[in-house]
Backbone as CSV, one residue per row, in Angstrom:
resi,resn,N_x,N_y,N_z,CA_x,CA_y,CA_z,C_x,C_y,C_z
1,MET,85.853,0.045,30.724,85.194,-0.656,29.640,84.564,-1.926,30.129
2,THR,85.289,-2.677,30.913,84.789,-3.925,31.498,83.663,-3.632,32.434
3,THR,83.801,-2.579,33.203,82.761,-2.204,34.165,81.470,-1.856,33.462
4,GLY,81.516,-1.237,32.379,80.308,-0.845,31.611,79.564,-2.034,31.081
5,ARG,80.382,-3.026,30.593,79.698,-4.233,30.083,78.985,-4.954,31.209
6,TRP,79.603,-5.038,32.383,78.979,-5.745,33.532,77.695,-5.066,33.943
7,THR,77.735,-3.723,33.962,76.542,-2.960,34.346,75.397,-3.217,33.396
8,ALA,75.700,-3.219,32.135,74.667,-3.474,31.123,74.092,-4.863,31.268
9,GLY,74.998,-5.863,31.552,74.519,-7.254,31.727,73.631,-7.377,32.945
10,ALA,74.029,-6.696,34.015,73.220,-6.776,35.241,71.827,-6.199,35.014
11,VAL,71.788,-5.084,34.319,70.481,-4.456,34.026,69.630,-5.359,33.181
12,LEU,70.287,-5.979,32.154,69.530,-6.894,31.274,68.990,-8.072,32.068
13,GLY,69.834,-8.604,32.992,69.388,-9.734,33.826,68.203,-9.345,34.678
14,CYS,68.254,-8.164,35.259,67.120,-7.716,36.103,65.848,-7.591,35.282
15,VAL,66.002,-7.064,34.081,64.825,-6.924,33.203,64.210,-8.266,32.902
16,LEU,65.095,-9.293,32.602,64.610,-10.633,32.281,63.914,-11.239,33.479
17,VAL,64.505,-11.086,34.679,63.897,-11.644,35.886,62.538,-10.993,36.137
18,THR,62.481,-9.672,35.956,61.209,-8.949,36.184,60.142,-9.419,35.216
19,VAL,60.480,-9.550,33.926,59.524,-10.008,32.911,59.032,-11.407,33.210
20,SER,59.994,-12.300,33.578,59.635,-13.686,33.899,58.728,-13.730,35.118
21,GLY,59.000,-12.922,36.116,58.157,-12.882,37.317,56.763,-12.371,37.010
22,CYS,56.624,-11.405,36.169,55.317,-10.868,35.775,54.495,-11.905,35.037
23,ALA,55.179,-12.682,34.168,54.470,-13.733,33.422,53.914,-14.774,34.371
24,SER,54.556,-15.170,35.409,54.102,-16.177,36.368,52.895,-15.668,37.159
25,LEU,52.889,-14.411,37.571,51.756,-13.844,38.302,50.498,-13.809,37.435
26,GLU,50.658,-13.478,36.179,49.505,-13.430,35.263,48.896,-14.800,35.079
27,GLU,49.772,-15.792,34.940,49.282,-17.168,34.806,48.555,-17.593,36.072
28,LEU,49.091,-17.209,37.224,48.469,-17.555,38.487,47.071,-16.934,38.606
29,ARG,46.999,-15.645,38.188,45.685,-14.996,38.229,44.686,-15.703,37.328
30,GLN,45.119,-16.093,36.144,44.217,-16.780,35.214,43.761,-18.126,35.779
31,VAL,44.699,-18.840,36.415,44.351,-20.120,37.022,43.322,-19.923,38.142
32,GLN,43.574,-18.877,38.947,42.648,-18.605,40.048,41.261,-18.230,39.534
33,MET,41.210,-17.435,38.478,39.924,-17.048,37.894,39.195,-18.266,37.326
34,SER,39.943,-19.140,36.669,39.344,-20.358,36.116,38.799,-21.241,37.227
35,GLN,39.587,-21.312,38.331,39.153,-22.143,39.451,37.853,-21.596,40.066
36,ARG,37.814,-20.248,40.204,36.585,-19.659,40.762,35.394,-19.896,39.835
37,ALA,35.628,-19.811,38.539,34.538,-20.049,37.576,34.042,-21.482,37.664
38,LEU,35.010,-22.427,37.799,34.636,-23.832,37.908,33.854,-24.089,39.202
39,GLU,34.303,-23.450,40.298,33.598,-23.624,41.564,32.172,-23.071,41.481
40,SER,32.036,-21.920,40.805,30.707,-21.330,40.642,29.817,-22.233,39.783
41,GLU,30.384,-22.766,38.709,29.630,-23.669,37.826,29.240,-24.937,38.572
42,LYS,30.179,-25.435,39.401,29.902,-26.637,40.185,28.733,-26.393,41.141
43,ALA,28.765,-25.226,41.823,27.687,-24.900,42.754,26.345,-24.799,42.031
44,GLU,26.369,-24.189,40.853,25.142,-24.061,40.062,24.606,-25.424,39.646
45,LEU,25.524,-26.312,39.219,25.127,-27.659,38.809,24.574,-28.450,39.991
46,GLU,25.195,-28.279,41.160,24.702,-28.970,42.351,23.296,-28.491,42.711
47,GLN,23.047,-27.176,42.555,21.716,-26.645,42.829,20.692,-27.200,41.836
48,GLN,21.092,-27.265,40.560,20.201,-27.822,39.543,19.889,-29.294,39.834
49,LEU,20.910,-30.024,40.291,20.715,-31.433,40.629,19.734,-31.563,41.800
50,PHE,19.903,-30.695,42.782,19.000,-30.719,43.940,17.563,-30.405,43.511
51,ASP,17.420,-29.362,42.657,16.086,-28.988,42.174,15.456,-30.124,41.380
52,SER,16.272,-30.796,40.560,15.758,-31.905,39.752,15.284,-33.052,40.632
53,ARG,16.085,-33.361,41.677,15.694,-34.436,42.591,14.402,-34.083,43.336
54,THR,14.269,-32.809,43.724,13.045,-32.367,44.403,11.831,-32.483,43.481
55,ALA,12.019,-32.028,42.221,10.920,-32.109,41.252,10.537,-33.556,40.991
56,MET,11.540,-34.430,40.898,11.269,-35.846,40.650,10.491,-36.450,41.814
57,SER,10.866,-36.067,43.024,10.155,-36.570,44.196,8.701,-36.101,44.192
58,THR,8.496,-34.836,43.809,7.130,-34.309,43.734,6.304,-35.049,42.693
59,LEU,6.930,-35.299,41.519,6.235,-36.012,40.452,5.881,-37.436,40.875
60,ARG,6.792,-38.074,41.604,6.505,-39.427,42.079,5.312,-39.426,43.039
61,SER,5.265,-38.401,43.912,4.149,-38.298,44.851,2.838,-38.084,44.112
62,ARG,2.868,-37.201,43.084,1.660,-36.960,42.301,1.243,-38.200,41.542
63,SER,2.242,-38.914,41.011,1.945,-40.142,40.274,1.279,-41.168,41.178
64,ASP,1.811,-41.305,42.399,1.207,-42.246,43.346,-0.226,-41.834,43.684
65,SER,-0.439,-40.494,43.859,-1.765,-40.002,44.179,-2.740,-40.247,43.034
66,LEU,-2.286,-39.993,41.793,-3.141,-40.206,40.626,-3.481,-41.682,40.446
67,GLU,-2.512,-42.551,40.718,-2.791,-43.975,40.615,-3.851,-44.399,41.631
68,ALA,-3.752,-43.829,42.839,-4.751,-44.148,43.857,-6.129,-43.632,43.443
69,GLN,-6.181,-42.390,42.900,-7.450,-41.840,42.432,-8.013,-42.666,41.286
70,SER,-7.139,-43.110,40.387,-7.581,-43.925,39.257,-8.201,-45.230,39.737
71,ALA,-7.582,-45.820,40.758,-8.118,-47.074,41.294,-9.510,-46.848,41.894
72,VAL,-9.674,-45.701,42.590,-10.981,-45.387,43.171,-12.020,-45.182,42.074
73,LYS,-11.629,-44.444,41.011,-12.556,-44.195,39.909,-12.911,-45.487,39.194
74,ASP,-11.927,-46.363,39.010,-12.205,-47.650,38.363,-13.241,-48.440,39.168
75,GLN,-13.100,-48.399,40.482,-14.059,-49.105,41.329,-15.436,-48.462,41.238
76,LEU,-15.455,-47.111,41.190,-16.722,-46.397,41.079,-17.413,-46.716,39.757
77,VAL,-16.627,-46.726,38.675,-17.193,-47.068,37.364,-17.761,-48.480,37.374
78,ALA,-17.028,-49.405,38.003,-17.505,-50.790,38.088,-18.823,-50.855,38.858
79,ASN,-18.901,-50.110,39.967,-20.128,-50.101,40.760,-21.294,-49.510,39.976
80,LEU,-21.025,-48.379,39.274,-22.075,-47.739,38.497,-22.522,-48.618,37.334
81,THR,-21.562,-49.312,36.724,-21.916,-50.219,35.623,-22.835,-51.319,36.109
82,THR,-22.502,-51.881,37.266,-23.346,-52.930,37.846,-24.741,-52.387,38.162
83,GLU,-24.775,-51.173,38.751,-26.063,-50.568,39.088,-26.876,-50.267,37.831
84,ASN,-26.181,-49.770,36.785,-26.866,-49.454,35.533,-27.438,-50.708,34.884
85,ASP,-26.672,-51.802,34.929,-27.167,-53.067,34.381,-28.442,-53.499,35.098
86,GLY,-28.444,-53.328,36.425,-29.626,-53.687,37.194,-30.821,-52.824,36.841
87,LEU,-30.573,-51.501,36.660,-31.661,-50.599,36.305,-32.196,-50.895,34.906
88,GLU,-31.297,-51.218,33.990,-31.736,-51.553,32.636,-32.608,-52.802,32.646
89,GLU,-32.239,-53.771,33.471,-33.035,-54.989,33.560,-34.419,-54.678,34.122
90,LYS,-34.467,-53.827,35.166,-35.753,-53.444,35.730,-36.583,-52.682,34.704
91,PHE,-35.910,-51.806,33.937,-36.626,-51.048,32.922,-37.199,-51.973,31.850
92,ARG,-36.422,-52.975,31.412,-36.911,-53.922,30.406,-38.137,-54.671,30.924
93,ARG,-38.097,-55.058,32.201,-39.259,-55.753,32.767,-40.480,-54.836,32.813
94,ALA,-40.257,-53.586,33.243,-41.369,-52.633,33.299,-41.920,-52.354,31.902
95,GLN,-41.006,-52.265,30.929,-41.428,-52.026,29.555,-42.276,-53.183,29.043
96,ALA,-41.881,-54.392,29.382,-42.633,-55.574,28.957,-44.032,-55.566,29.568
97,VAL,-44.106,-55.199,30.857,-45.416,-55.125,31.512,-46.274,-54.052,30.859
98,LEU,-45.650,-52.909,30.541,-46.384,-51.811,29.916,-46.929,-52.228,28.555
99,GLU,-46.144,-52.964,27.797,-46.605,-53.423,26.492,-47.815,-54.349,26.640
100,LYS,-47.807,-55.184,27.661,-48.948,-56.081,27.891,-50.200,-55.299,28.281
101,LEU,-49.982,-54.187,29.007,-51.120,-53.393,29.478,-51.581,-52.349,28.474
102,ALA,-50.825,-52.206,27.377,-51.084,-51.105,26.449,-52.496,-51.120,25.889
103,ASN,-53.051,-52.304,25.675,-54.380,-52.402,25.080,-55.456,-52.789,26.093
104,LYS,-55.161,-52.554,27.376,-56.130,-52.857,28.416,-56.598,-51.573,29.082
105,PRO,-57.799,-51.542,29.661,-58.272,-50.350,30.374,-57.345,-50.014,31.533
106,VAL,-57.248,-48.741,31.852,-56.400,-48.294,32.952,-57.273,-47.948,34.142
107,GLY,-57.145,-48.711,35.240,-57.938,-48.444,36.447,-59.418,-48.480,36.153
108,ASP,-60.149,-47.537,36.712,-61.595,-47.457,36.515,-61.967,-46.297,35.609
109,VAL,-61.015,-45.827,34.809,-61.273,-44.673,33.963,-61.998,-45.113,32.691
110,SER,-63.077,-44.455,32.407,-63.766,-44.691,31.134,-63.420,-43.532,30.226
111,MET,-62.406,-43.721,29.377,-61.918,-42.641,28.534,-62.828,-42.487,27.322
112,GLY,-63.434,-41.325,27.214,-64.372,-41.100,26.137,-65.766,-41.464,26.629
113,VAL,-66.534,-40.478,27.040,-67.825,-40.752,27.678,-68.988,-40.635,26.699
114,GLY,-68.684,-40.514,25.428,-69.756,-40.300,24.471,-70.054,-38.821,24.345
115,ARG,-71.212,-38.535,23.847,-71.568,-37.143,23.605,-71.683,-36.357,24.913
116,LEU,-71.138,-35.166,24.869,-71.184,-34.277,26.030,-72.486,-33.486,26.011
117,PRO,-72.816,-32.822,27.108,-73.992,-31.940,27.114,-73.921,-30.941,25.967
118,ALA,-75.061,-30.578,25.463,-75.125,-29.775,24.235,-74.306,-28.491,24.323
119,GLU,-74.404,-27.775,25.427,-73.685,-26.501,25.530,-72.173,-26.712,25.538
120,LEU,-71.708,-27.726,26.269,-70.270,-28.013,26.301,-69.798,-28.511,24.937
121,ASP,-70.593,-29.346,24.305,-70.258,-29.844,22.970,-70.138,-28.688,21.984
122,ALA,-71.070,-27.769,22.036,-71.045,-26.623,21.119,-69.820,-25.744,21.376
123,ALA,-69.472,-25.540,22.656,-68.316,-24.695,22.990,-67.024,-25.324,22.469
124,LEU,-66.903,-26.648,22.616,-65.687,-27.328,22.156,-65.625,-27.374,20.636
125,ARG,-66.762,-27.524,19.973,-66.784,-27.509,18.503,-66.339,-26.141,17.980
126,GLN,-66.858,-25.105,18.597,-66.477,-23.752,18.177,-64.986,-23.522,18.422
127,PHE,-64.503,-23.986,19.583,-63.075,-23.835,19.902,-62.213,-24.529,18.852
128,ALA,-62.564,-25.775,18.482,-61.779,-26.518,17.493,-61.821,-25.840,16.127
129,SER,-62.965,-25.266,15.782,-63.081,-24.582,14.488,-62.206,-23.338,14.421
130,GLN,-61.917,-22.767,15.574,-61.048,-21.582,15.628,-59.570,-21.959,15.577
131,HIS,-59.252,-23.249,15.750,-57.865,-23.730,15.700,-57.787,-24.965,14.795
132,PRO,-58.181,-24.819,13.541,-58.287,-25.992,12.664,-56.960,-26.670,12.352
133,SER,-55.860,-25.937,12.431,-54.565,-26.526,12.074,-53.912,-27.294,13.215
134,SER,-54.436,-27.123,14.439,-53.772,-27.755,15.580,-54.688,-28.603,16.445
135,VAL,-56.017,-28.396,16.361,-56.945,-29.078,17.267,-57.996,-29.830,16.457
136,VAL,-58.260,-31.058,16.886,-59.331,-31.864,16.297,-60.283,-32.263,17.418
137,TYR,-61.566,-32.046,17.191,-62.569,-32.393,18.207,-63.366,-33.605,17.748
138,ASP,-63.466,-34.597,18.627,-64.260,-35.792,18.371,-65.505,-35.715,19.252
139,GLY,-66.605,-35.264,18.654,-67.823,-35.070,19.419,-68.438,-36.366,19.907
140,ASP,-68.169,-37.465,19.202,-68.741,-38.744,19.620,-68.144,-39.246,20.932
141,HIS,-66.913,-38.792,21.230,-66.239,-39.280,22.439,-65.843,-38.143,23.387
142,GLY,-66.201,-36.916,23.041,-65.870,-35.788,23.914,-64.373,-35.583,24.061
143,THR,-63.656,-35.697,22.926,-62.198,-35.681,22.970,-61.629,-34.586,22.078
144,LEU,-60.626,-33.875,22.596,-59.857,-32.913,21.812,-58.444,-33.447,21.634
145,LYS,-57.920,-33.319,20.413,-56.549,-33.764,20.148,-55.727,-32.585,19.650
146,TRP,-54.575,-32.392,20.277,-53.580,-31.420,19.820,-52.433,-32.176,19.169
147,THR,-51.920,-31.660,18.068,-50.733,-32.251,17.454,-49.512,-31.846,18.267
148,SER,-48.757,-32.839,18.766,-47.618,-32.531,19.642,-46.586,-31.660,18.950
149,ASP,-46.409,-31.848,17.626,-45.401,-31.059,16.919,-45.721,-29.569,16.970
150,LEU,-47.003,-29.211,17.156,-47.398,-27.813,17.239,-47.411,-27.307,18.678
151,VAL,-47.369,-28.216,19.626,-47.381,-27.837,21.045,-45.987,-27.859,21.642
152,PHE,-45.147,-28.820,21.193,-43.805,-29.000,21.748,-42.770,-29.063,20.631
153,ALA,-41.547,-28.663,20.950,-40.427,-28.934,20.056,-40.112,-30.432,20.104
154,PHE,-39.412,-30.917,19.090,-39.116,-32.351,19.005,-38.393,-32.827,20.261
155,ALA,-38.919,-33.906,20.882,-38.346,-34.527,22.086,-38.317,-33.587,23.286
156,SER,-39.171,-32.566,23.276,-39.215,-31.598,24.373,-40.548,-31.696,25.109
157,ASP,-40.551,-31.288,26.372,-41.813,-31.209,27.115,-42.112,-29.772,27.527
158,VAL,-41.494,-28.810,26.879,-41.751,-27.396,27.147,-42.768,-26.892,26.127
159,VAL,-43.902,-26.394,26.596,-44.980,-25.942,25.719,-44.536,-24.709,24.943
160,ARG,-44.753,-24.743,23.641,-44.417,-23.584,22.805,-45.276,-22.386,23.205
161,ASP,-44.701,-21.202,23.077,-45.438,-19.984,23.425,-46.695,-19.829,22.580
162,ASP,-46.616,-20.176,21.265,-47.778,-19.984,20.406,-48.881,-21.005,20.682
163,ALA,-48.569,-22.080,21.429,-49.600,-23.063,21.797,-50.278,-22.694,23.114
164,LYS,-49.649,-21.855,23.907,-50.213,-21.506,25.212,-51.534,-20.756,25.073
165,GLU,-51.688,-19.993,23.985,-52.924,-19.234,23.815,-54.109,-20.161,23.599
166,SER,-53.951,-21.202,22.772,-55.061,-22.135,22.556,-55.383,-22.897,23.846
167,LEU,-54.344,-23.253,24.625,-54.588,-23.922,25.900,-55.276,-22.984,26.890
168,ARG,-54.931,-21.708,26.821,-55.586,-20.734,27.708,-57.072,-20.646,27.385
169,ARG,-57.401,-20.622,26.097,-58.802,-20.517,25.689,-59.562,-21.794,26.025
170,PHE,-58.888,-22.931,25.913,-59.522,-24.184,26.330,-59.790,-24.152,27.833
171,GLY,-58.819,-23.626,28.590,-58.997,-23.502,30.032,-60.195,-22.637,30.389
172,GLU,-60.457,-21.591,29.596,-61.626,-20.742,29.850,-62.915,-21.549,29.717
173,ILE,-62.939,-22.477,28.752,-64.129,-23.327,28.593,-64.272,-24.248,29.796
174,VAL,-63.148,-24.828,30.242,-63.186,-25.745,31.384,-63.689,-25.035,32.634
175,LYS,-63.336,-23.755,32.797,-63.752,-22.997,33.982,-65.177,-22.463,33.858
176,SER,-65.752,-22.523,32.673,-67.074,-21.938,32.447,-68.178,-22.841,32.998
177,PRO,-69.381,-22.302,33.180,-70.495,-23.105,33.711,-70.843,-24.314,32.847
178,VAL,-70.558,-24.247,31.523,-70.948,-25.358,30.652,-70.145,-26.618,30.958
179,ALA,-68.964,-26.460,31.577,-68.122,-27.625,31.892,-68.211,-28.000,33.364
180,GLU,-69.109,-27.382,34.079,-69.246,-27.698,35.493,-69.641,-29.171,35.642
181,GLY,-68.977,-29.846,36.558,-69.247,-31.265,36.749,-68.357,-32.179,35.921
182,PHE,-67.394,-31.581,35.160,-66.491,-32.375,34.340,-65.037,-32.115,34.744
183,ASP,-64.229,-33.144,34.671,-62.788,-33.035,34.849,-62.105,-33.199,33.499
184,VAL,-60.799,-32.899,33.473,-60.015,-33.016,32.252,-58.913,-34.042,32.472
185,ILE,-58.832,-35.004,31.584,-57.716,-35.950,31.608,-56.809,-35.631,30.418
186,VAL,-55.547,-35.300,30.700,-54.564,-34.983,29.661,-53.716,-36.236,29.416
187,VAL,-53.672,-36.680,28.161,-52.960,-37.913,27.823,-51.918,-37.610,26.749
188,GLY,-50.664,-37.936,27.042,-49.583,-37.718,26.086,-49.270,-38.983,25.300
189,HIS,-48.874,-38.806,24.028,-48.487,-39.917,23.154,-47.254,-39.507,22.355
190,THR,-46.452,-40.495,21.945,-45.264,-40.237,21.126,-45.247,-41.190,19.940
191,ASP,-44.275,-41.001,19.052,-44.021,-41.998,18.015,-43.148,-43.096,18.616
192,ASN,-42.638,-43.999,17.773,-41.849,-45.127,18.305,-40.349,-44.963,18.125
193,ILE,-39.891,-43.747,17.783,-38.451,-43.508,17.640,-37.825,-43.501,19.032
194,PRO,-36.879,-44.404,19.313,-36.286,-44.448,20.660,-35.501,-43.175,20.974
195,ILE,-35.456,-42.836,22.231,-34.629,-41.715,22.683,-33.205,-42.229,22.856
196,ARG,-32.259,-41.593,22.185,-30.867,-42.072,22.217,-29.896,-41.034,22.770
197,LYS,-30.155,-39.762,22.576,-29.213,-38.743,23.028,-29.119,-38.747,24.546
198,ALA,-27.887,-38.736,25.046,-27.676,-38.793,26.499,-28.344,-37.618,27.205
199,GLU,-28.271,-36.434,26.593,-28.856,-35.239,27.216,-30.370,-35.395,27.367
200,THR,-31.019,-35.967,26.319,-32.467,-36.163,26.377,-32.828,-37.261,27.363
201,LEU,-32.017,-38.331,27.387,-32.290,-39.449,28.287,-32.211,-39.031,29.747
202,ARG,-31.364,-38.041,30.054,-31.278,-37.570,31.432,-32.594,-36.922,31.870
203,GLN,-33.372,-36.426,30.904,-34.634,-35.775,31.234,-35.837,-36.689,31.029
204,HIS,-35.752,-37.547,30.016,-36.855,-38.453,29.695,-36.264,-39.843,29.443
205,ALA,-36.412,-40.740,30.400,-35.758,-42.048,30.307,-36.322,-42.921,29.189
206,SER,-37.518,-42.599,28.706,-38.132,-43.374,27.633,-39.217,-42.518,26.993
207,ASN,-39.803,-43.025,25.892,-40.921,-42.315,25.271,-42.109,-42.216,26.216
208,THR,-42.276,-43.228,27.068,-43.360,-43.176,28.046,-43.164,-42.014,29.006
209,HIS,-41.935,-41.854,29.504,-41.637,-40.716,30.385,-41.919,-39.400,29.653
210,LEU,-41.477,-39.307,28.401,-41.680,-38.078,27.638,-43.163,-37.768,27.498
211,SER,-43.982,-38.789,27.222,-45.417,-38.558,27.050,-46.053,-38.062,28.349
212,VAL,-45.639,-38.634,29.482,-46.176,-38.182,30.772,-45.713,-36.762,31.078
213,HIS,-44.429,-36.484,30.827,-43.897,-35.145,31.094,-44.636,-34.107,30.251
214,ARG,-45.010,-34.467,29.013,-45.762,-33.531,28.178,-47.155,-33.299,28.751
215,ALA,-47.789,-34.366,29.226,-49.106,-34.205,29.838,-49.023,-33.309,31.074
216,ILE,-47.973,-33.496,31.871,-47.770,-32.648,33.052,-47.591,-31.192,32.644
217,ALA,-46.814,-30.959,31.575,-46.566,-29.590,31.123,-47.863,-28.923,30.683
218,VAL,-48.735,-29.661,29.982,-50.027,-29.099,29.575,-50.886,-28.823,30.807
219,GLY,-50.896,-29.760,31.761,-51.644,-29.544,32.991,-51.160,-28.306,33.728
220,LYS,-49.868,-28.078,33.700,-49.314,-26.888,34.348,-49.828,-25.612,33.685
221,VAL,-49.888,-25.598,32.344,-50.396,-24.414,31.643,-51.859,-24.169,32.006
222,LEU,-52.656,-25.234,32.070,-54.061,-25.070,32.469,-54.164,-24.499,33.892
223,ALA,-53.324,-25.018,34.792,-53.336,-24.520,36.172,-52.932,-23.055,36.231
224,GLN,-51.941,-22.679,35.409,-51.507,-21.277,35.371,-52.624,-20.353,34.879
225,ASN,-53.580,-20.922,34.154,-54.704,-20.128,33.642,-55.971,-20.328,34.464
226,GLY,-55.801,-20.797,35.702,-56.903,-20.798,36.642,-57.706,-22.069,36.753
227,VAL,-57.333,-23.143,36.005,-58.046,-24.407,36.134,-57.527,-25.114,37.382
228,SER,-58.422,-25.508,38.266,-58.013,-26.158,39.507,-57.267,-27.461,39.216
229,SER,-56.150,-27.662,39.917,-55.389,-28.896,39.748,-56.205,-30.125,40.134
230,GLU,-57.218,-29.934,40.978,-58.076,-31.046,41.368,-58.922,-31.560,40.209
231,ARG,-59.023,-30.751,39.167,-59.842,-31.132,38.014,-59.010,-31.650,36.856
232,VAL,-57.704,-31.768,37.045,-56.821,-32.182,35.944,-56.073,-33.454,36.322
233,GLY,-56.174,-34.460,35.480,-55.382,-35.680,35.631,-54.459,-35.826,34.441
234,VAL,-53.344,-36.512,34.615,-52.385,-36.674,33.522,-52.041,-38.150,33.338
235,MET,-51.821,-38.521,32.095,-51.445,-39.886,31.755,-50.486,-39.837,30.562
236,GLY,-49.778,-40.917,30.347,-48.911,-41.011,29.180,-48.811,-42.443,28.702
237,PHE,-49.025,-42.653,27.423,-48.939,-43.990,26.847,-47.699,-44.173,25.979
238,GLY,-46.863,-43.143,25.884,-45.667,-43.282,25.062,-46.035,-43.628,23.633
239,GLU,-45.395,-44.668,23.116,-45.584,-45.088,21.722,-46.655,-46.164,21.565
240,TYR,-47.332,-46.557,22.660,-48.133,-47.783,22.656,-49.587,-47.606,22.247
241,ARG,-50.010,-46.395,21.911,-51.370,-46.196,21.405,-51.317,-45.404,20.098
242,PRO,-50.672,-45.943,19.054,-50.540,-45.187,17.797,-51.876,-45.050,17.073
243,LEU,-52.050,-43.937,16.366,-53.201,-43.745,15.497,-52.920,-44.221,14.082
244,ALA,-51.644,-44.224,13.710,-51.243,-44.595,12.357,-49.938,-45.378,12.416
245,SER,-49.511,-45.888,11.270,-48.266,-46.642,11.208,-47.078,-45.725,11.470
246,ASN,-46.112,-46.227,12.210,-44.890,-45.465,12.479,-43.831,-45.672,11.407
247,ASP,-44.201,-46.317,10.306,-43.227,-46.604,9.253,-42.908,-45.380,8.399
248,ALA,-43.745,-44.362,8.457,-43.534,-43.155,7.652,-43.649,-41.920,8.531
249,ASP,-43.057,-40.824,8.060,-43.073,-39.573,8.825,-44.491,-39.090,9.090
250,GLN,-45.376,-39.226,8.091,-46.738,-38.743,8.253,-47.444,-39.476,9.390
251,GLY,-47.266,-40.800,9.449,-47.884,-41.570,10.521,-47.297,-41.233,11.873
252,ARG,-45.989,-41.097,11.927,-45.354,-40.753,13.203,-45.820,-39.384,13.692
253,SER,-46.021,-38.449,12.759,-46.492,-37.120,13.134,-47.889,-37.199,13.751
254,GLN,-48.756,-38.061,13.222,-50.096,-38.229,13.803,-50.023,-38.848,15.196
255,ASN,-49.049,-39.727,15.389,-48.944,-40.413,16.678,-48.399,-39.513,17.777
256,ARG,-47.655,-38.487,17.411,-47.165,-37.524,18.403,-48.297,-36.533,18.683
257,ARG,-49.002,-36.724,19.794,-50.187,-35.923,20.045,-50.455,-35.819,21.546
258,VAL,-51.271,-34.857,21.908,-51.777,-34.701,23.274,-53.298,-34.691,23.188
259,GLU,-53.947,-35.541,23.963,-55.399,-35.647,23.949,-55.990,-35.109,25.250
260,MET,-57.140,-34.465,25.138,-57.880,-33.975,26.299,-59.214,-34.702,26.346
261,TYR,-59.483,-35.367,27.454,-60.754,-36.064,27.638,-61.565,-35.336,28.695
262,MET,-62.806,-35.005,28.352,-63.737,-34.416,29.320,-64.503,-35.571,29.953
263,VAL,-64.299,-35.785,31.248,-64.937,-36.912,31.931,-65.714,-36.398,33.138
264,PRO,-66.837,-37.032,33.454,-67.619,-36.584,34.614,-66.810,-36.700,35.896
265,ARG,-67.066,-35.817,36.817,-66.429,-35.877,38.136,-66.670,-37.252,38.749
266,GLY,-65.610,-37.854,39.288,-65.730,-39.150,39.924,-65.490,-40.311,38.984
267,ALA,-65.358,-40.036,37.652,-65.101,-41.128,36.709,-63.680,-41.638,36.836
268,PHE,-62.799,-40.793,37.340,-61.386,-41.159,37.460,-61.132,-41.577,38.901
269,SER,-61.074,-42.883,39.145,-60.759,-43.387,40.475,-59.650,-44.399,40.373
270,ILE,-58.826,-44.469,41.415,-57.692,-45.398,41.441,-57.829,-46.270,42.669
271,GLY,-58.186,-47.535,42.471,-58.326,-48.447,43.590,-59.436,-47.977,44.515
272,ALA,-59.246,-48.228,45.806,-60.288,-47.893,46.776,-59.961,-46.662,47.588
273,SER,-58.687,-46.189,47.519,-58.287,-45.066,48.366,-58.225,-43.790,47.569
274,ALA,-58.511,-42.681,48.241,-58.441,-41.381,47.582,-56.997,-40.972,47.397
275,GLN,-56.742,-40.275,46.289,-55.393,-39.820,45.983,-55.363,-38.299,45.986
276,SER,-54.247,-37.736,46.400,-54.100,-36.292,46.377,-54.005,-35.814,44.944
277,PRO,-54.599,-34.647,44.605,-54.496,-34.128,43.247,-53.059,-33.748,42.935
278,MET,-52.728,-33.787,41.657,-51.375,-33.420,41.239,-51.237,-31.911,41.256
279,ALA,-50.193,-31.422,41.906,-49.927,-29.983,41.946,-48.884,-29.652,40.902
280,PHE,-49.205,-28.702,40.025,-48.270,-28.305,38.979,-47.465,-27.124,39.499
281,THR,-46.283,-27.436,40.075,-45.528,-26.418,40.805,-44.352,-25.871,40.025
282,GLY,-44.148,-26.342,38.794,-43.014,-25.839,38.022,-41.777,-26.670,38.177
283,SER,-41.847,-27.858,38.810,-40.667,-28.701,38.999,-40.519,-29.736,37.895
284,GLU,-41.281,-29.539,36.796,-41.245,-30.515,35.722,-39.909,-30.477,34.998
285,LYS,-39.686,-31.476,34.134,-38.442,-31.581,33.383,-38.274,-30.375,32.466
286,LYS,-37.021,-30.080,32.122,-36.715,-28.935,31.282,-36.578,-29.354,29.819
287,ASP,-36.340,-28.324,28.978,-36.350,-28.548,27.545,-35.154,-29.356,27.056
288,SER,-35.350,-30.096,25.962,-34.279,-30.814,25.271,-34.636,-30.778,23.805
289,SER,-33.702,-30.506,22.931,-34.041,-30.190,21.558,-34.179,-31.387,20.653
290,THR,-33.473,-32.461,20.869,-33.542,-33.606,19.972,-33.557,-34.898,20.763
291,LYS,-34.035,-35.959,20.099,-33.996,-37.267,20.739,-32.604,-37.829,20.688
């Protein structure tokens, strides 16, 4: 009886020891797993820290580079501003001189020679009568006037397609025997509305430039239709030779015009030296839609 109780106690003790030992191993495994997880997390965090430091270093380098570029651009802007101020001053002086010369003869040109030979006068009268909405002929001065609004878009120096036909027909008269011995002077005019749009200013620095560019464009069309460039001269007076007041749209529309003067060969001379004729090669300014 005593022996049986001892045996049972021994078995119970072994069971308790085994259970207790199993519990300790499980805890150890959990601790080890937690430690490995922490080590893995630590390694990941260290990598993130390294990546962050690398990115920060890169950003600092870019920031330093951008600051250096900004300093260079600031200096460039300062230089360009100074240069622009100088150019504006030169332009104001040139504009003042142009205003003084606006009502004076230009070189040795006698613009408007009076009545032309009968055959040429008759040809130009007939031509103007065929284009009553766009062309006016002044027989007393041998002058044809085109309305710029019908030849060019606003603030543009590109000849409209529908105006090229009238210029082509005028060119046929210039090439005909009735105009032999005469040259053509093309003169551009504008209203007094200043050019303000940056895009337009890049092509035409002032109304004077625009008027000359328009005269060049008309000369180019004449050359394309067989009129010798040696027989075509171009001029531009900008806003300085108005026909009407610029205070109203109607007057400004009259002032925007292109004039053709038929002048005898040799009437157009500049100083004492001969000048090369202007070649219309297609390098003229391009279109711009508004001032």
